[in-house]
C-alpha positions in Angstrom: 9.6 6.0 24.8 6.3 7.7 24.2 5.6 9.0 20.7 3.4 12.1 20.1 1.4 11.4 17.0 -0.7 14.5 17.8 2.2 16.8 17.0 1.8 18.6 13.7 5.0 18.5 11.7 5.6 21.3 9.2 6.5 19.4 5.9 6.6 22.5 3.8 10.4 22.6 3.7 11.3 18.9 3.2 10.3 18.5 -0.5 7.3 16.3 0.4 5.5 15.1 -2.8 2.3 15.0 -0.7 2.5 18.8 -0.2 4.8 20.2 -2.9 2.9 18.4 -5.7 -0.5 19.8 -4.7 -0.4 22.4 -7.6 0.5 19.7 -10.1 -2.1 17.2 -8.7 -5.0 19.4 -7.8 -4.4 22.7 -9.7 -4.0 24.6 -6.4 -2.0 24.5 -3.2 -5.0 25.5 -1.2 -6.0 21.9 -0.2 -5.3 19.7 2.9 -3.4 16.9 1.2 -4.9 13.6 2.2 -3.9 11.6 -0.9 -0.6 9.9 -1.5 0.1 7.0 0.9 2.6 8.4 3.3 2.1 9.6 6.9 2.4 13.0 8.5 4.3 11.5 11.5 7.9 11.4 12.3 9.3 7.9 12.2 10.6 5.8 15.0 13.4 7.4 17.1 15.8 4.5 16.6 15.6 5.1 12.8 16.2 8.8 13.2 19.2 8.1 15.5 20.7 5.5 13.1 20.4 7.9 10.2 21.9 10.8 12.1 24.9 8.5 12.9 25.2 7.5 9.3 25.1 11.2 8.2 27.8 12.0 10.6 30.1 9.6 8.9 30.4 12.0 6.0 31.2 9.4 3.3 28.3 7.7 1.5 29.9 5.8 -1.3 28.7 2.6 -3.0 27.1 0.6 -0.3 27.5 -3.1 0.3 24.6 -5.1 1.7 25.5 -7.1 4.7 23.8 -10.3 5.7 22.3 -8.5 8.6 20.1 -6.5 6.2 18.0 -9.5 5.2 18.3 -11.0 8.6 16.5 -8.0 10.0 13.7 -8.3 7.6 13.5 -12.1 8.1 13.4 -11.6 11.9 10.6 -9.1 11.6 8.5 -11.3 9.5 9.0 -14.3 11.8 8.3 -12.2 14.9 5.3 -10.3 13.6 3.7 -12.8 11.0 5.2 -16.2 11.8 6.8 -16.4 8.4 10.1 -18.1 8.3 11.7 -16.9 5.0 14.5 -18.7 3.2 17.0 -15.9 3.1 18.6 -17.3 -0.1 15.4 -16.5 -1.9 15.2 -12.8 -0.9 16.1 -9.9 -3.3 16.4 -6.2 -3.1 14.0 -4.0 -5.1 13.6 -0.2 -5.2 9.9 -0.6 -4.3 6.9 -3.0 -4.4 5.5 -1.1 -7.4 8.8 -1.6 -9.3 8.6 -5.3 -8.3 5.1 -5.5 -9.8 6.3 -3.9 -13.0 9.3 -6.2 -13.3 7.2 -9.3 -12.7 4.6 -8.4 -15.3 7.4 -7.9 -17.8 9.5 -11.0 -16.9 6.8 -13.6 -16.0 4.1 -12.9 -18.7 4.3 -13.3 -22.5 4.2 -10.4 -24.9 0.6 -9.4 -25.2 -0.4 -11.5 -22.2 -3.1 -10.9 -19.6 -2.9 -9.9 -15.9 -5.8 -10.3 -13.5 -6.4 -7.7 -10.9 -9.2 -7.2 -8.4 -10.8 -3.8 -8.5 -11.1 -1.3 -7.0 -7.4 -1.5 -6.4 -4.6 1.1 -6.3 -4.0 2.4 -9.8 -0.5 1.1 -10.2 -2.0 -2.3 -10.7 -3.5 -1.0 -13.9 -0.4 1.1 -14.8 2.3 -1.5 -14.4 0.3 -4.0 -16.4 -0.4 -1.6 -19.3 3.2 -0.2 -19.2 4.3 -3.5 -20.8 1.4 -3.7 -23.2 -0.3 -6.5 -21.3 -4.1 -6.7 -21.1 -5.8 -5.9 -17.8 -8.4 -8.5 -16.6 -10.6 -7.1 -13.9 -12.3 -9.2 -11.3 -14.6 -6.5 -9.8 -15.5 -6.7 -6.2 -19.2 -6.9 -5.5 -20.5 -4.2 -3.2 -23.6 -4.5 -1.1 -24.5 -2.3 1.8 -20.9 -1.1 2.1 -19.5 -4.6 2.1 -17.2 -5.6 -0.8 -16.8 -9.3 -1.6 -15.2 -11.4 -4.3 -17.2 -12.5 -7.3 -15.9 -16.0 -7.2 -17.4 -17.2 -10.5 -16.0 -14.3 -12.3 -12.6 -14.7 -10.6 -12.3 -18.3 -11.9 -13.5 -17.3 -15.3 -10.9 -14.6 -15.6 -8.2 -16.9 -14.4 -8.8 -19.1 -17.5 -7.5 -16.2 -19.5 -4.7 -14.9 -17.2 -1.0 -15.3 -17.2 -0.5 -13.6 -13.9 -2.6 -12.6 -10.9 -1.7 -9.5 -8.9 -3.0 -9.9 -5.4 -3.2 -6.9 -3.0 -3.0 -8.3 0.5 -4.1 -6.5 2.7 -6.2 -4.6 0.2 -5.7 -1.0 -0.8 -8.1 0.9 -0.9 -10.8 -1.3 0.7 -8.7 -2.0 3.9 -9.6 -5.7 3.7 -7.6 -8.4 5.5 -8.0 -11.6 3.6 -9.0 -14.6 5.7 -7.2 -17.9 5.4 -10.3 -19.4 3.7 -10.4 -16.6 1.1 -6.6 -16.8 0.4 -6.7 -20.5 0.1 -9.6 -20.5 -2.3 -7.9 -17.9 -4.5 -4.5 -19.6 -4.4 -5.9 -23.1 -5.1 -7.8 -21.7 -8.1 -4.6 -20.1 -9.4 -2.9 -23.5 -9.1 -5.7 -25.2 -10.8 -5.4 -22.8 -13.8 -1.6 -22.5 -13.7 -1.5 -18.8 -13.0 1.5 -17.4 -11.2 0.7 -15.0 -8.3 2.5 -11.8 -7.2 1.3 -10.8 -3.8 1.7 -7.1 -2.8 1.9 -7.2 1.0 3.3 -3.7 1.6 0.6 -2.8 4.1 0.8 -6.1 6.1 2.0 -4.4 9.3 -0.9 -2.0 9.4 -3.6 -4.3 10.7 -6.5 -3.4 13.1 -9.5 -4.8 15.0 -7.9 -8.0 16.0 -7.4 -9.2 12.4 -4.3 -11.2 11.5 -2.3 -10.8 8.3 -1.4 -14.2 6.7 1.5 -14.1 4.3 0.3 -15.8 1.2 3.4 -17.9 0.9 2.8 -19.5 4.3 -0.4 -21.3 3.3 1.2 -24.5 2.0 4.4 -25.6 0.2 2.4 -26.0 -3.0 1.0 -22.5 -2.8 4.4 -21.1 -1.8 5.9 -22.5 -4.9 3.5 -20.4 -7.0 3.8 -17.1 -5.2 6.2 -14.1 -5.4 5.9 -11.7 -2.5 6.6 -8.0 -2.3 7.2 -6.6 1.2 8.7 -3.4 2.6 9.0 -1.2 5.7 8.4 2.0 3.7 4.7 2.2 4.5 5.0 0.8 8.0 7.7 3.3 9.1 7.0 6.2 6.7 10.2 5.7 4.7 8.9 5.8 1.1 11.4 8.5 0.1 14.3 6.0 0.8 13.1 3.5 -1.8 13.8 0.0 -0.6 11.8 -3.2 -0.6 12.2 -6.9 -0.6 11.0 -9.6 -2.9 10.6 -13.2 -1.8 10.8 -15.8 -4.5 9.5 -19.4 -4.7 12.6 -20.7 -6.3 16.1 -19.7 -7.3 15.3 -19.6 -11.0 12.8 -16.8 -10.7 15.0 -14.9 -8.4 17.9 -15.2 -10.9 15.6 -13.9 -13.7 14.5 -10.9 -11.6 18.0 -10.1 -10.3 19.4 -10.2 -13.8 16.8 -7.8 -15.1 17.8 -5.1 -12.6 21.5 -6.0 -12.8 21.4 -5.2 -16.5 20.5 -1.6 -15.5 23.1 -1.7 -12.7 20.3 -1.4 -10.1 21.1 -3.8 -7.2 22.4 -1.8 -4.3 20.7 0.0 -1.4 21.6 3.6 -1.0 23.7 4.4 2.0 20.6 5.6 4.0 18.0 3.0 3.1 20.2 0.2 4.3 20.7 1.8 7.7 17.0 2.9 8.0 15.6 -0.6 7.2 17.8 -2.4 9.6 17.0 0.0 12.4 13.3 -0.2 11.6 13.0 -4.0 11.5 15.3 -4.5 14.5 14.0 -1.7 16.8 10.7 -0.4 15.4 8.2 -2.5 17.3 7.6 0.0 20.1 6.8 2.9 17.6 4.5 0.7 15.5 2.6 -0.6 18.5 1.8 3.0 19.6 1.0 4.1 16.0 -1.7 1.4 15.4 -4.1 2.5 18.1 -3.7 6.1 17.1 -4.6 5.3 13.5 -7.5 3.2 14.6 -8.9 6.1 16.6 -8.5 8.4 13.6 -10.7 5.9 11.6 -13.3 5.9 14.4 -13.3 9.7 14.4 -14.0 10.0 10.7 -16.7 7.3 10.8 -18.4 8.9 13.7 -18.2 12.4 12.1 -19.7 11.2 8.9 -22.5 9.3 10.6 -23.5 12.2 12.7 -22.7 15.3 10.6 -22.2 14.2 7.0 -24.6 11.3 6.6 -24.6 11.5 2.8 -21.0 10.3 2.8 -20.7 6.7 4.0 -17.4 5.1 5.2 -16.1 2.5 7.6 -13.0 1.8 9.7 -10.7 -0.3 7.6 -9.1 -3.5 9.0 -5.8 -2.6 7.3 -3.8 0.3 5.8 -4.4 3.9 6.9 -6.6 4.7 3.9 -10.3 5.2 4.1 -12.8 4.5 1.3 -15.5 7.2 1.0 -18.9 6.5 -0.7 -20.0 9.9 -1.9 -22.7 8.6 -4.2 -25.5 10.3 -2.3 -24.1 13.6 -3.3 -25.4 12.9 -6.8 -22.3 13.9 -8.7 -20.3 12.4 -11.5 -16.6 11.7 -11.1 -15.5 15.0 -12.6 -17.9 17.0 -10.6 -17.0 15.2 -7.4 -13.3 15.7 -8.1 -13.9 19.5 -8.5 -16.2 19.7 -5.5 -13.5 18.1 -3.1 -10.9 20.5 -4.4 -12.8 23.8 -4.8 -15.5 23.6 -2.2 -14.1 21.2 0.5 -10.5 22.2 -0.2 -9.3 18.7 0.3 -6.7 16.8 -1.8 -8.1 13.2 -2.0 -7.6 10.4 -4.5 -10.5 9.9 -7.0 -12.2 6.5 -6.6 -12.4 6.0 -10.4 -8.6 5.7 -10.5 -8.9 2.5 -8.5 -11.8 1.1 -10.5 -12.4 2.7 -13.8 -16.0 1.8 -13.9 -16.7 3.3 -10.5 -18.6 6.5 -9.9 -18.9 8.5 -6.7 -16.0 7.3 -4.5 -12.9 8.9 -3.0 -9.9 7.7 -0.9 -8.8 9.5 2.2 -5.4 9.2 3.9 -6.1 9.2 7.6 -2.4 9.0 8.7 -2.1 12.5 10.0 -2.5 14.2 13.4 -6.0 14.4 14.7 -6.1 18.2 14.4 -5.5 17.9 10.6 -8.3 15.4 10.3 -10.6 17.5 12.3 -10.1 20.5 10.1 -10.5 18.4 7.0 -13.9 17.0 8.3 -15.1 20.5 9.2 -14.3 21.7 5.7 -16.0 18.7 4.1 -19.1 19.2 6.3 -19.4 22.8 5.3 -18.9 22.0 1.6 -21.7 19.3 1.7 -24.0 21.6 3.6 -23.5 24.3 1.0 -25.0 22.1 -1.8 
């Protein structure tokens, strides 16, 4: 079937955090919300149909997880990414962020250190500090809008690290790691005996002919040192159902992880997440293959608009995710002033760049996963606000 991503869906009645938490997040409801990473599109019809059928059953008791659940995920990864996962090493998790948090707690010592590459989404900081671990930052080097790894600093920080949290593909920079880059990072982690947790939640949202490489596919030696978090929640706009998958390098680490959650009696899907994920991974290709060019065109629209009408704001079309990184430094504002400007003048609800890299000044993140009409209105408001300065 043909999907209509231009259709504007009224989310005001469905308890959407993106909309209903505007007052809490921005101090006002009078902003276009382009912040939290979910999409303003209805999901694939096979998922809707499967959930309707599940709802009609009328009984949603404790839910067993059939083998077909992980088989669907495994089939998707093999089909889309060429990754043949050992099903015995897959575990359920409520979400990839929850996976990061548990791995920090379980696989680092008390008071240990966790390496992250900034700017990166703020939960990398938060889940490390939640367990009283020290954050080590390998800051990307920016030159003329291009962000690259500081390799000397990366290896130096690895010498102090107990764990490396990799964001692949990268949020918010939209970078798809090349095989060369991944190998170099992973071989350095092996050299310094640092375990890797690879957050690959955006791995289905890839553009411009790039190819996502699952970190654990690089070699058997690298796979033995990598825990991977994957999910269909970003891909199919299902974040509210809370389900993800963890792929472990060995049975021991899987057992440690599973026991941690079992001790809180968290080990089952809810009745609807199980149904949705199976439908998504078995029947979601057609929807995704139509979504990707729509998102790519949205990126191009924002880039073109900024270049022609708001040249003081620099951006680029990301190679992954649906999140755009805005360089607003030419506006000459500090972070607090930029935050207030976007809310009060532009009436946009964006994410502050300094939450992704605490030393950064003058950046914002914009979620472009919305109908074009929403994006057009947002850009008009941003242009008018900048012109008023």
